C-alpha positions as CSV (number, residue, x, y, z in Angstrom):
1,M,9.2,-5.2,-21.9
2,S,10.7,-3.8,-25.1
3,G,14.4,-4.5,-25.6
4,M,14.2,-7.9,-23.8
5,S,14.8,-11.2,-25.4
6,G,12.0,-13.8,-25.4
7,S,13.6,-15.7,-22.5
8,Q,14.0,-12.5,-20.4
9,Q,10.3,-11.7,-21.0
10,Q,9.3,-15.2,-20.0
11,Q,11.5,-15.0,-16.9
12,Q,10.0,-11.7,-15.9
13,Q,6.5,-13.1,-16.4
14,Q,7.4,-16.0,-14.1
15,H,8.6,-13.6,-11.5
16,L,5.4,-11.6,-11.6
17,Q,3.4,-14.8,-11.3
18,Y,5.5,-15.7,-8.3
19,L,4.8,-12.4,-6.6
20,G,1.1,-12.7,-7.3
21,D,-1.5,-10.0,-7.3
22,T,-0.9,-7.8,-4.3
23,S,-3.4,-5.1,-5.2
24,A,-5.8,-6.5,-2.5
25,A,-3.1,-7.1,0.1
26,L,-4.2,-4.1,2.2
27,P,-7.4,-4.5,4.2
28,D,-10.2,-2.1,3.7
29,F,-9.6,0.3,6.6
30,G,-13.1,1.8,6.5
31,H,-13.5,5.3,7.9
32,V,-13.1,6.7,11.4
33,T,-16.5,7.4,12.8
34,L,-16.5,10.5,15.0
35,S,-19.5,11.0,17.4
36,P,-20.9,14.5,17.7
37,G,-19.4,16.2,20.7
38,E,-16.7,13.6,21.1
39,Q,-13.9,14.9,23.3
40,F,-10.3,14.8,22.2
41,P,-7.1,15.5,24.0
42,R,-6.2,19.2,24.2
43,G,-4.9,20.5,20.9
44,V,-6.4,17.6,18.9
45,T,-9.4,18.3,16.6
46,A,-11.7,16.1,14.5
47,E,-9.8,17.3,11.5
48,H,-6.5,16.1,12.9
49,I,-8.1,12.6,13.3
50,L,-9.4,12.6,9.7
51,V,-6.0,13.8,8.4
52,F,-4.2,11.1,10.4
53,E,-6.6,8.5,9.0
54,Q,-5.7,9.5,5.4
55,L,-2.0,9.8,6.1
56,Y,-1.9,6.3,7.7
57,R,-3.7,4.8,4.8
58,E,-1.2,6.4,2.4
59,H,1.7,5.2,4.5
60,C,0.4,1.6,4.4
61,E,0.0,1.8,0.6
62,V,3.5,3.1,0.2
63,R,4.9,0.5,2.6
64,Q,3.1,-2.3,0.6
65,H,4.5,-0.9,-2.6
66,C,8.1,-0.8,-1.3
67,H,7.6,-4.4,0.0
68,E,6.5,-5.5,-3.5
69,L,9.5,-3.7,-5.1
70,C,11.9,-5.5,-2.7
71,L,10.4,-8.8,-3.5
72,Y,10.5,-8.1,-7.2
73,F,14.2,-7.0,-7.3
74,S,15.3,-9.8,-4.9
75,L,14.4,-12.2,-7.7
76,Y,17.1,-10.8,-10.0
């Protein structure tokens, strides 16, 4: 916050308090449990499922971050 006046710093703190702590906004997704010998559609492997799980989690985190940024910048 360097370069800001005292009132600007106070206003920014108020905005951050308004937004709240969103670090816990995403639920704990847990992990996909694959049963041994589980059948998938042709061309889909267990590795595909696990990669999709990770990509989906990252997608949700990025989406949440973008939402937070939109809220933050809409306050200015």
